[in-house]
C-alpha positions in Angstrom: -4.3 3.0 10.1 -4.6 1.7 13.6 -7.1 -1.0 14.6 -7.7 -2.6 18.0 -6.8 -6.2 18.3 -9.8 -8.0 19.7 -9.7 -11.0 22.0 -9.8 -14.5 20.4 -12.3 -17.1 21.4 -9.8 -18.3 24.0 -10.0 -14.9 25.6 -6.3 -14.0 25.0 -6.0 -10.5 23.7 -3.6 -10.1 20.8 -3.5 -13.7 19.8 -1.7 -14.8 16.6 -5.1 -15.4 15.1 -6.3 -11.9 15.9 -3.1 -10.5 14.4 -3.4 -12.6 11.3 -7.1 -11.6 10.7 -6.1 -7.9 11.3 -3.4 -8.1 8.6 -5.8 -9.7 6.1 -8.4 -7.0 6.8 -5.9 -4.2 6.3 -4.5 -5.9 3.1 -8.1 -6.1 1.8 -8.6 -2.4 2.6 -5.5 -1.5 0.7 -6.5 -3.6 -2.3 -10.0 -2.1 -2.3 -8.6 1.4 -2.0 -6.5 0.8 -5.1 -9.2 -1.0 -7.1 -12.5 0.2 -5.5 -14.7 -1.3 -8.3 -13.7 -4.9 -7.5 -16.4 -5.4 -4.7 -19.8 -6.6 -5.6 -22.4 -3.8 -5.9 -24.9 -3.8 -3.0 -28.3 -4.1 -4.7 -31.1 -2.3 -2.9 -34.2 -0.5 -4.0 -33.5 2.6 -1.8 -31.3 5.2 -3.6 -29.6 6.0 -0.3 -27.6 2.7 -0.7 -26.3 3.8 -4.1 -22.5 3.2 -4.6 -22.2 0.8 -1.7 -20.1 -2.3 -2.4 -19.3 -5.6 -0.5 -16.1 -7.5 -0.6 -15.0 -10.6 1.4 -11.9 -10.2 3.6 -8.9 -12.1 2.0 -8.4 -15.5 3.6 -11.4 -14.9 5.9 -14.2 -15.2 3.4 -16.9 -15.4 6.1 -16.3 -11.7 6.8 -17.5 -8.9 4.5 -16.3 -5.3 4.1 -19.1 -2.9 3.4 -17.6 0.2 1.7 -18.1 2.9 -0.8 -15.7 4.7 -3.2 -14.6 8.2 -2.3 -12.0 10.5 -3.9 -8.6 9.0 -3.2 -9.8 5.7 -1.8 -12.7 4.1 0.0 -14.8 4.7 3.0 -15.3 1.6 5.1 -18.7 1.5 6.6 -18.6 -1.9 8.4 -16.7 -5.2 8.6 -19.3 -7.8 9.2 -19.7 -11.6 9.5 -21.6 -12.7 6.4 -24.3 -14.4 8.5 -25.3 -11.0 10.0 -28.3 -9.0 8.9 -26.3 -7.0 6.4 -29.1 -4.8 5.0 -30.1 -3.6 8.5 -26.5 -3.0 9.6 -25.7 -1.1 6.4 -28.7 1.1 6.9 -27.6 1.7 10.5 -24.1 2.6 9.3 -25.6 5.2 7.0 -28.0 6.5 9.7 -31.0 5.4 7.8 -33.9 5.1 10.2 -35.4 1.7 10.7 -37.8 0.0 13.0 -36.2 -1.0 16.3 -38.2 -4.2 16.3 -36.4 -5.2 13.1 -33.0 -4.8 14.8 -31.0 -8.1 14.8 -29.6 -9.6 17.9 -26.2 -8.2 18.9 -23.1 -10.1 17.8 -19.5 -9.1 17.1 -19.0 -7.3 13.8 -15.3 -7.9 13.1 -13.1 -11.0 12.7 
């Protein structure tokens, strides 16, 4: 799995902090793929959200992995900061139509 290393707050690409967070995200992906039922069920009234789970990133608990179980592992839908509008972004990841006026302000999705 290859992931781009984003810039840190200091603007330096590939900083030690970015590498550390990437390692933790990947470690959490591997753990979830091995034990997909460990994440919290995403509770929603709409049946289109069935099977979706949320799990914090190891050592970066403010970030949440939104995923669902598939044969042989998991499908990661998004990695989000926990303060984001998670219901709206999950719907967007699943291509569920929504009102544009309900769209949250843009902010980075990943650690």
